[in-house]
C-alpha positions in Angstrom: -19.9 22.5 -28.5 -22.5 21.3 -26.0 -22.5 17.8 -27.4 -18.7 17.6 -27.2 -18.7 18.6 -23.6 -21.5 16.1 -22.7 -19.7 13.3 -24.6 -16.5 14.0 -22.7 -18.3 14.0 -19.3 -20.1 10.7 -20.1 -16.9 9.1 -21.4 -15.0 10.3 -18.2 -17.8 8.8 -16.0 -17.7 5.5 -17.8 -13.9 5.3 -17.5 -14.1 6.2 -13.8 -16.7 3.6 -13.1 -14.7 0.8 -14.9 -11.8 1.3 -12.5 -12.2 -1.3 -9.7 -9.4 0.0 -7.6 -10.2 2.6 -4.9 -7.7 5.5 -5.0 -7.7 5.5 -1.2 -6.6 1.9 -1.2 -4.0 2.5 -3.9 -2.5 5.3 -1.9 -1.9 3.0 1.1 -1.1 -0.2 -0.7 2.5 -1.5 -0.3 4.9 -3.5 1.8 5.1 -2.6 5.5 7.4 -3.7 8.3 7.2 -2.9 12.0 9.7 -0.3 12.9 8.3 0.1 16.4 6.5 -2.5 18.5 6.1 -2.1 22.2 3.9 -3.7 24.8 3.2 -2.2 28.3 1.3 -4.0 31.0 -0.7 -1.9 33.4 1.7 -0.2 35.8 4.7 -1.7 34.0 7.5 -0.4 31.8 7.3 -0.5 28.0 8.9 -3.6 26.4 10.6 -3.4 23.0 9.2 -6.5 21.2 11.4 -6.0 18.2 14.5 -6.1 20.4 13.2 -9.4 21.8 12.9 -10.9 18.4 9.3 -10.1 17.3 8.6 -9.0 13.7 5.5 -8.0 11.8 5.5 -7.7 8.0 2.4 -7.0 5.9 1.8 -6.5 2.1 -1.4 -4.6 1.5 -2.6 -5.1 -2.0 -4.7 -2.4 -3.8 -7.5 -5.0 -4.3 -8.0 -5.2 -0.5 -6.1 -8.4 0.2 -3.2 -8.7 2.7 -0.4 -11.2 3.2 2.4 -11.3 5.7 3.6 -12.8 8.9 3.8 -12.0 12.6 6.6 -13.5 14.7 6.3 -13.3 18.5 9.5 -13.1 20.6 11.5 -16.1 21.8 11.2 -18.3 18.6 7.4 -18.7 18.6 6.1 -19.9 15.2 5.2 -17.4 12.6 1.5 -16.5 12.2 0.1 -16.1 8.7 -1.5 -12.6 8.3 -3.4 -13.5 5.1 -6.8 -11.8 4.9 -8.3 -8.6 3.8 -7.9 -4.9 4.7 -10.1 -1.9 4.3 -9.6 1.9 4.6 -12.2 4.4 5.9 -10.7 7.9 5.9 -7.4 7.7 7.7 -8.2 4.4 9.4 -7.0 1.0 8.1 -8.6 -2.2 9.5 -7.8 -5.9 9.0 -9.8 -9.0 8.8 -7.8 -12.2 9.2 -8.2 -15.8 10.3 -5.2 -15.5 12.7 -6.3 -14.5 16.1 -3.9 -11.6 16.8 -4.1 -8.0 17.9 -3.7 -7.0 14.3 -7.3 -7.9 13.4 -8.6 -6.2 16.6 -6.7 -2.9 16.3 -7.4 0.0 14.0 -4.3 1.6 12.4 -4.1 5.3 11.5 -2.5 6.4 8.2 0.3 8.9 8.9 2.3 9.6 5.7 4.1 6.4 4.9 3.3 4.7 8.2 0.4 2.9 9.8 0.2 3.5 13.5 -1.7 1.3 15.9 -2.2 1.9 19.6 -4.8 -0.1 21.7 -5.1 -1.9 25.0 -6.1 -5.6 25.3 -6.6 -7.2 28.7 -4.5 -4.7 30.5 -1.6 -4.7 27.9 -1.1 -1.7 25.7 0.2 -2.5 22.3 1.8 0.2 20.2 2.9 -0.6 16.6 4.3 1.5 13.8 4.4 -0.1 10.4 6.5 1.7 7.9 6.1 1.3 4.1 9.3 0.1 2.4 
């Protein structure tokens, strides 16, 4: 009986070690789209960037890669969001070549959403990404 239990434990450990996908990453992986995106300058009123034509869509792959695009309002060209992402607890962070707020902001996992809220140079950016 003891050998059978030991064999089962060792086999389970070998299978667990061979899985290269982190369960925390798998739980968050998916396609996300901005459902809320506001900016507020110091002393100003919030501006709905989505209503002005902005969009942000990201695909977080379980292997830690990310693809997607960010479109600023008023017909600005789309920015490529290709890069990597990581998760530590309930915090998701991005590393990308595109110099946008996305790579400088931490997002909090809240159910099927990623919520970011940070201030850059006197402008507060609040974004909610919802998994499709």
